[in-house]
C-alpha positions in Angstrom: -9.9 -21.9 -46.0 -8.7 -22.2 -42.8 -4.9 -20.9 -43.8 -6.8 -17.8 -45.2 -8.4 -17.4 -41.9 -5.4 -18.5 -39.8 -2.0 -17.4 -42.1 0.7 -18.1 -39.4 -0.6 -22.2 -39.5 2.4 -23.9 -41.3 3.2 -27.9 -41.6 5.3 -28.8 -38.4 3.9 -31.2 -36.1 3.4 -27.8 -33.6 1.5 -26.3 -35.7 -0.5 -29.3 -37.3 -1.6 -29.3 -33.3 -2.7 -25.9 -33.9 -4.6 -26.1 -37.5 -6.6 -29.4 -35.3 -7.4 -27.1 -32.3 -8.2 -24.5 -34.7 -10.6 -26.1 -36.7 -12.0 -27.3 -33.6 -12.8 -24.1 -32.3 -14.2 -22.6 -36.0 -16.2 -25.7 -36.3 -17.6 -25.2 -32.6 -18.3 -21.4 -33.5 -20.3 -22.2 -36.8 -22.1 -25.1 -34.8 -23.5 -22.2 -32.3 -24.1 -19.7 -34.7 -26.1 -22.5 -36.7 -28.1 -22.9 -33.6 -28.7 -19.2 -32.9 -29.7 -18.9 -36.7 -33.0 -21.3 -36.3 -36.4 -19.5 -37.0 -37.4 -19.9 -33.3 -35.1 -17.9 -32.0 -33.0 -16.0 -35.0 -35.1 -12.7 -34.3 -33.7 -12.3 -30.9 -30.0 -10.5 -30.0 -27.5 -13.0 -28.8 -24.3 -12.2 -27.5 -21.6 -15.6 -26.6 -18.3 -15.8 -25.5 -16.4 -18.3 -24.6 -12.7 -18.7 -23.3 -9.9 -21.2 -21.5 -9.1 -20.1 -18.0 -5.9 -18.0 -19.5 -8.3 -16.5 -21.6 -7.8 -18.0 -25.1 -11.1 -17.4 -27.2 -13.0 -20.5 -28.0 -16.1 -18.6 -29.7 -16.7 -14.7 -29.9 -20.6 -14.4 -31.1 -21.0 -10.1 -30.5 -19.3 -10.5 -27.5 -18.5 -6.7 -27.3 -22.0 -5.6 -27.7 -24.0 -4.4 -24.9 -26.8 -6.8 -23.4 -29.2 -6.5 -20.4 -27.4 -9.1 -18.3 -30.5 -9.0 -16.3 -29.8 -11.3 -12.8 -25.9 -11.7 -14.5 -25.1 -8.0 -12.5 -25.5 -10.2 -9.6 -22.0 -11.5 -10.5 -20.3 -8.3 -10.2 -22.0 -7.1 -6.8 -21.1 -10.6 -5.1 -17.5 -10.7 -6.8 -16.9 -7.2 -5.1 -18.2 -8.1 -1.8 -16.3 -11.3 -1.7 -13.5 -9.2 -2.1 -13.9 -5.8 -0.5 -16.1 -6.8 2.7 -15.3 -9.0 5.8 -17.1 -11.6 4.5 -17.6 -14.2 7.0 -19.0 -11.3 9.6 -22.1 -10.6 10.9 -24.2 -7.9 11.6 -26.2 -7.2 14.6 -29.6 -5.4 14.4 -30.0 -3.9 18.2 -32.9 -2.2 19.9 -32.5 0.9 22.0 -33.6 3.1 24.7 -33.3 3.7 28.3 -34.9 1.4 30.7 -35.3 2.8 34.1 -36.9 0.9 36.6 -38.9 -1.4 34.3 -39.8 1.7 32.4 -38.6 3.1 28.8 -38.7 6.9 28.9 -39.0 7.8 25.7 -38.7 5.9 22.3 -37.9 2.5 21.7 -35.3 2.3 18.6 -35.3 -0.6 16.5 -31.6 0.0 14.8 -31.5 -1.6 11.2 -28.2 -2.8 10.3 -28.3 -3.8 6.8 -29.1 -7.4 7.9 -30.7 -9.0 4.7 -32.0 -12.3 6.4 -33.8 -10.4 9.2 -36.5 -13.0 8.3 -37.7 -17.0 9.0 -35.5 -18.4 7.1 -33.0 -21.3 7.8 -29.4 -20.4 7.5 -27.1 -21.2 5.5 -28.6 -22.4 2.2 -29.1 -26.5 2.4 -29.0 -27.7 -1.5 -32.6 -29.6 -2.3 -31.0 -32.9 -2.3 -29.9 -32.9 1.3 -33.1 -31.1 2.7 -35.3 -33.7 4.6 -37.9 -35.2 2.3 -41.6 -33.9 3.3 -42.9 -30.6 3.1 -41.0 -28.0 4.4 -41.7 -26.6 7.7 -43.7 -22.7 8.0 -41.9 -20.2 8.2 -42.5 -17.8 11.0 -41.1 -14.7 9.1 -41.1 -12.7 12.4 -39.7 -14.9 15.0 -36.7 -12.4 15.0 -38.7 -9.6 16.2 -40.2 -12.1 19.0 -37.1 -13.1 20.2 -36.1 -9.2 20.7 -39.2 -8.9 22.1 -38.4 -11.5 24.5 -35.5 -10.1 25.0 -36.9 -6.8 25.9 -39.2 -8.7 28.5 -36.3 -10.1 30.2 -34.8 -7.1 31.1 -38.0 -6.4 33.5 -39.2 -3.5 31.0 -43.5 -3.4 31.9 -43.7 0.2 29.9 -42.9 2.7 27.0 -43.4 6.0 27.1 -42.5 6.7 23.6 -43.0 5.7 20.2 -41.7 2.0 18.9 -39.4 3.3 16.3 -38.1 1.3 13.0 -34.9 3.3 12.4 -33.2 2.6 8.8 -30.9 5.9 8.7 -27.8 3.8 8.6 -28.5 4.1 4.7 -30.4 7.0 3.1 -34.3 5.9 2.3 -34.2 5.4 -1.7 -36.0 2.9 -1.9 -36.5 2.0 -5.5 -33.0 2.0 -7.5 -32.8 3.7 -10.7 -35.4 2.6 -13.5 -36.6 -0.4 -11.7 -40.6 -0.3 -13.2 -43.0 0.8 -11.4 -45.1 -2.2 -12.5 -42.3 -4.3 -10.0 -43.5 -2.2 -6.9 -46.0 -4.9 -6.0 -43.8 -7.7 -6.0 -41.6 -9.4 -3.9 -39.0 -8.9 -6.2 -39.3 -5.4 -6.8 -40.0 -4.7 -2.8 -38.2 -1.5 -1.5 -34.5 -1.6 -0.5 -34.0 0.0 3.2 -31.4 -1.1 5.9 -34.0 -2.6 8.3 -35.4 -5.2 5.9 -37.7 -8.0 7.4 -38.6 -10.9 5.7 -36.8 -9.7 2.4 -39.4 -6.8 2.8 -42.5 -8.9 1.4 -45.3 -10.6 3.0 -47.5 -13.2 1.6 -51.0 -12.9 0.6 -53.7 -16.3 -0.1 -56.8 -16.1 -2.0 -59.1 -19.2 -1.2 -62.7 -19.5 -2.3 -65.5 -18.7 0.0 -67.6 -21.5 1.5 -70.4 -21.0 -1.4 -71.0 -19.8 -4.6 -71.2 -16.1 -4.7 -69.4 -15.6 -1.6 -66.3 -13.1 -1.0 -63.1 -15.2 -1.6 -61.2 -15.6 2.0 -57.7 -13.5 2.0 -54.8 -14.3 4.5 -51.8 -12.5 5.6 -48.9 -14.0 6.3 -47.8 -12.6 8.6 -51.1 -11.2 9.9 -49.8 -7.9 10.7 -52.6 -5.4 10.1 -50.4 -2.6 7.6 -52.2 -2.9 4.5 -56.4 -2.6 4.1 -58.0 -4.7 1.7 -61.0 -4.1 -0.9 -61.6 -7.7 -1.6 -63.9 -7.9 -5.0 -62.9 -11.4 -5.6 -66.1 -13.4 -6.3 -66.6 -17.4 -5.8 -67.6 -19.0 -9.1 -68.9 -22.6 -9.6 -66.9 -25.7 -9.7 -64.8 -26.1 -12.6 -64.9 -22.6 -13.9 -62.9 -20.0 -14.9 -60.4 -18.6 -11.7 -58.4 -15.3 -12.7 -57.9 -12.6 -10.1 -55.7 -9.9 -10.2 -53.9 -7.2 -7.4 -53.4 -3.5 -7.7 -52.1 -1.4 -5.2 -51.6 2.6 -6.3 -48.0 3.7 -6.5 -48.6 7.1 -8.0 -49.6 8.9 -4.9 -46.7 10.3 -2.3 -46.0 7.6 0.0 -47.9 4.5 -2.1 -50.8 3.4 -0.7 -51.8 1.1 2.1 -55.2 -0.4 0.1 -54.9 -3.5 -1.7 -57.4 -3.8 -4.5 -58.4 -7.7 -5.4 -60.8 -8.2 -8.6 -61.8 -11.4 -10.1 -63.6 -14.8 -9.7 -62.1 -17.9 -8.4 -63.4 -21.6 -8.7 -65.3 -23.2 -5.7 -63.5 -25.7 -4.2 -59.9 -24.6 -6.5 -57.1 -24.6 -5.0 -56.0 -21.6 -2.8 -53.8 -19.0 -5.0 -50.5 -17.7 -3.2 -48.4 -14.5 -4.2 -45.8 -12.8 -2.4 -46.2 -8.8 -2.1 -43.7 -6.1 -1.1 -43.7 -3.8 1.6 -44.2 -0.5 1.0 -42.4 1.0 3.8 -40.5 -2.0 5.8 -39.2 0.1 8.7 -42.5 1.1 9.8 -43.9 -2.7 9.3 -41.0 -3.8 11.6 -42.0 -1.5 14.4 -45.5 -2.4 14.1 -44.6 -6.4 14.2 -42.3 -5.3 17.5 -44.9 -3.1 19.1 -47.2 -6.2 18.6 -45.0 -8.7 19.9 -44.4 -6.3 22.9 -48.1 -5.7 23.6 -48.6 -9.9 23.3 -46.1 -10.0 26.4 -47.7 -7.5 28.8 -46.0 -4.8 28.0 -47.6 -1.6 27.6 -46.5 1.5 24.8 -48.1 5.1 25.2 -47.3 5.9 21.8 -47.1 4.5 17.9 -45.2 2.7 15.6 -43.5 4.4 12.9 -40.3 5.0 10.4 -37.1 6.6 10.6 -35.4 7.1 7.6 -33.0 9.7 6.2 -33.4 11.0 2.7 -30.0 12.5 1.1 -29.5 14.4 -1.8 -27.8 12.7 -5.1 -26.2 15.2 -7.3 -26.6 13.1 -10.3 -26.2 9.2 -10.2 -23.6 9.1 -13.4 -21.6 11.6 -11.7 -21.3 10.0 -7.9 -21.4 6.0 -9.8 -18.3 7.4 -12.1 -16.5 9.5 -9.2 -12.4 7.5 -9.4 -12.5 5.3 -6.1 -9.2 4.0 -4.9 -9.3 -0.1 -3.6 -5.9 0.3 -3.2 -6.0 1.7 0.2 -9.5 0.9 1.0 -10.6 -1.1 3.9 -14.5 -2.1 4.5 -15.4 0.1 7.7 -18.5 -1.5 8.9 -20.9 0.3 11.5 -20.0 0.1 15.4 -23.3 -0.8 17.8 -25.3 2.3 19.0 -25.0 3.2 22.7 -28.1 2.1 24.8 -29.0 -1.4 23.4 -31.2 -3.5 25.0 -31.8 -6.1 22.8 -29.8 -7.4 19.8 -30.0 -10.5 16.9 -26.5 -11.3 15.3 -27.4 -12.3 11.8 -25.8 -14.9 9.5 -22.3 -14.7 8.1 -22.3 -12.2 5.3 -20.8 -15.2 3.0 -24.2 -17.2 3.8 -25.8 -14.3 2.1 -23.9 -14.3 -1.1 -24.8 -17.8 -1.2 -28.4 -17.3 -0.9 -28.3 -14.3 -3.2 -26.8 -16.1 -5.9 -28.7 -19.4 -5.3 -31.9 -17.7 -5.1 -31.2 -14.7 -7.4 -33.1 -12.5 -4.4 -32.5 -9.3 -6.1 -33.3 -7.5 -2.6 -30.3 -9.2 -1.1 -28.2 -8.1 -4.0 -29.1 -4.7 -3.5 -28.1 -4.6 0.1 -24.8 -5.9 -0.5 -24.7 -3.1 -3.0 -25.2 -0.6 -0.5 -23.3 -2.3 2.0 -20.3 -1.5 -0.6 -21.1 2.1 -0.6 -21.4 2.3 3.2 -18.0 0.7 4.0 -15.8 1.7 1.5 -16.8 4.8 -0.1 -18.9 8.0 1.3 -22.5 6.4 2.0 -25.0 3.3 1.6 -26.6 5.0 -1.5 -27.2 3.2 -4.8 -24.7 5.6 -6.3 -21.8 4.8 -3.9 -22.3 1.0 -4.1 -22.0 1.3 -7.9 -19.5 3.4 -7.4 -17.1 1.1 -5.7 -18.4 -1.8 -7.9 -17.6 0.3 -10.7 -14.0 0.6 -9.6 -13.7 -3.2 -8.5 -14.2 -4.3 -11.9 -12.1 -1.3 -13.7 -8.9 -1.4 -11.4 -8.7 -4.9 -9.8 -10.8 -7.2 -12.1 -9.2 -5.9 -15.3 -12.5 -5.3 -16.9 -12.7 -2.9 -19.5 -14.9 0.3 -18.1 -16.8 0.8 -21.3 -17.7 -2.7 -20.9 -20.8 -2.3 -18.8 -23.1 0.2 -17.2 -25.3 -1.0 -13.8 -27.4 1.8 -12.1 -28.0 -1.0 -9.3 -26.4 -4.6 -7.8 -29.5 -7.0 -8.8 -30.1 -6.5 -12.4 -33.5 -5.4 -12.1 -32.8 -2.4 -14.2 -33.8 -1.8 -17.6 -30.6 0.4 -17.9 -28.0 -2.0 -16.7 -25.4 -2.7 -19.7 -22.8 -5.5 -20.0 -20.5 -7.3 -22.7 -20.4 -10.7 -22.4 -16.4 -10.6 -22.6 -16.7 -8.3 -19.3 -18.5 -11.5 -18.1 -16.0 -13.8 -18.6 -12.9 -11.2 -17.6 -14.5 -11.6 -13.9 -15.1 -14.8 -14.2 -11.4 -15.8 -15.2 -10.2 -13.0 -12.6 -12.1 -14.9 -9.9 -10.2 -17.9 -10.3 -7.0 -16.0 -9.5 -8.2 -15.2 -6.2 -8.1 -16.4 -2.5 -12.1 -15.9 -2.7 -12.7 -17.4 -6.3 -13.3 -20.9 -4.5 -15.9 -19.8 -2.2 -17.7 -17.5 -4.9 -17.9 -20.2 -7.5 -19.6 -22.3 -4.8 -21.9 -19.8 -4.5 -23.0 -20.6 -7.8 -26.0 -22.3 -9.0 -25.1 -25.8 -9.7 -26.3 -27.8 -13.2 -29.0 -30.3 -12.1 -28.7 -29.4 -8.6 -29.8 -26.4 -6.8 -30.8 -22.9 -6.9 -32.0 -21.5 -10.7 -30.5 -24.5 -12.0 -31.9 -27.2 -10.4 -34.4 -27.9 -13.2 -31.6 -27.4 -15.8 -29.0 -29.8 -17.5 -30.7 -32.5 -14.9 -28.6 -35.3 -16.5 -24.7 -36.3 -17.2 -22.3 -35.1 -18.7 -23.5 -31.7 -17.6 -25.2 -32.4 -14.2 -22.8 -31.0 -11.3 -20.3 -29.7 -14.4 -21.9 -26.1 -14.8 -21.9 -23.4 -11.9 -23.4 -20.7 -13.6 -26.1 -17.5 -12.6 -28.9 -16.8 -14.3 -30.6 -14.2 -15.7 -34.5 -13.4 -16.5 -35.6 -10.0 -17.6 -38.7 -9.4 -19.7 -37.2 -10.4 -23.1 -34.2 -11.4 -21.4 -32.6 -14.7 -20.4 -28.6 -14.7 -19.6 -26.4 -17.4 -18.4 -23.0 -17.2 -17.1 -20.4 -18.9 -15.5 -17.9 -21.8 -15.4 -18.2 -25.2 -17.8 -16.1 -28.4 -16.8 -15.6 -29.8 -20.1 -15.7 -33.4 -21.6 -11.9 -33.0 -22.4 -11.5 -32.2 -18.2 -10.6 -28.5 -18.5 -12.8 -25.7 -17.4 -13.9 -22.8 -19.4 -15.7 -20.0 -18.5 -18.6 -18.2 -20.6 -21.3 -15.5 -20.7 -24.5 -16.2 -23.1 -27.0 -13.7 -23.4 -30.3 -13.7 -25.3 -32.2 -10.3 -25.4 -34.8 -9.1 -27.8 -36.4 -12.9 -27.6 -39.7 -13.7 -28.6 -42.2 -12.3 -25.5 -43.5 -15.4 -23.4 -40.9 -17.8 -24.5 -38.6 -20.1 -23.1 -36.8 -21.3 -27.0 -34.2 -19.1 -26.3 -33.3 -20.6 -23.0 -33.8 -24.0 -24.6 -31.4 -23.3 -27.2 -28.7 -21.7 -24.8 -28.5 -25.1 -22.8 -27.8 -27.3 -26.3 -24.9 -24.4 -26.7 -23.7 -25.0 -23.2 -24.1 -29.1 -24.3 -22.0 -28.4 -27.8 -19.0 -26.2 -25.9 -18.5 -29.1 -23.6 -18.5 -31.8 -26.0 -16.0 -29.9 -27.8 -13.8 -28.7 -25.3 
């Protein structure tokens, strides 16, 4: 039978070795196909592609068919960032104005520079095993705005005769990429994208029971900035009764809505519920936060807090995204600082954010990289121009067939993103030949250790031997990366499940068994 499949095999010692290797790979493919045929996961659409680093195929199942990649899309975005951006550079957020004898005449403007980490987090990312024991320290998401306010106070400013402006005009105001679901816009992972991000463009809302049965729930916002109005219809019910809450924000009106409507019940003495929600207009939110910080320091302000956006027309997303771009002669042109800088914050190196983006699978950070690529290497910081750069990088540098992927965003949240498994394995192989490849691989979650793989592959022999990006979206699970096998060789793989049974993780469990089978066989 094997000679019918591989007619070139003969009886020499050399060919006997080939026969042995081929038989091993045929057996592995059969094993994996049987795993995917089990009743719990057989109705899903599966793609599997595994190759050696030189491209020799080991497992091929629907490797040329399209799949939704979910956050496997971030592999393309962050690889392009590693290859094309000055990855150790830091972005500088500034405050500008004209200070004359302690008075700013005109507006005081906070300029977004595309820094995704204008927040309270500590950088760089630290693996859980290396973090101090005990609960994490509280995070002040507005700490850098407070530090900017301290700098402004130190210049002698006592009065602003104008507005506090949150300026995100470095990039066009187009906050939601193509085909992001309206259902996602309420939540942190679907928060808008802009050049002036603040705290990942999200805030935390906690719901705690009232003091007695029948009392309204206690609602707490962090940061405690008066940006949203709360309509609280959550009622405290008897101890041990059902807790069920719902949060709604209308995004069907022009400009969205600043009203959050809370419904449901929470049991007396129940543990508080915690939800991270999206900030509708981050530039205005940042301006309000800076205004409040300045007023807390005794600086009076005549005007209001407001946002400044730049709206640019897109003349057909597909046309812009597929326009040829010569990266051989392109050098990233990072934005210059504005004039009249009164205070500034220098962010973390861009590489630290690549690590954060891949380990945590942070959508807004991936989208910021996409827009930085468009801003510095193409026409502007729009989604379309960012996709144009990534598309050119994949097809002209990484050797990926341009017919093997369709990307509309940088994170994979778009329901119209498509990719073939072989496109991802080609990218993974290409990265191993590049000077930035080892650092990029180090940014991926590690099995049993951190990021999206912290709870997966916790035991030997897979623990610490798989470096891969996860992907989850609706009925999508994906995992693509590098696997160190029992033989000592490293293989690249992409496993994607689409249209699996809703609210089920059975396909992810089978996916992990497939990884174990590959590691043992190779």
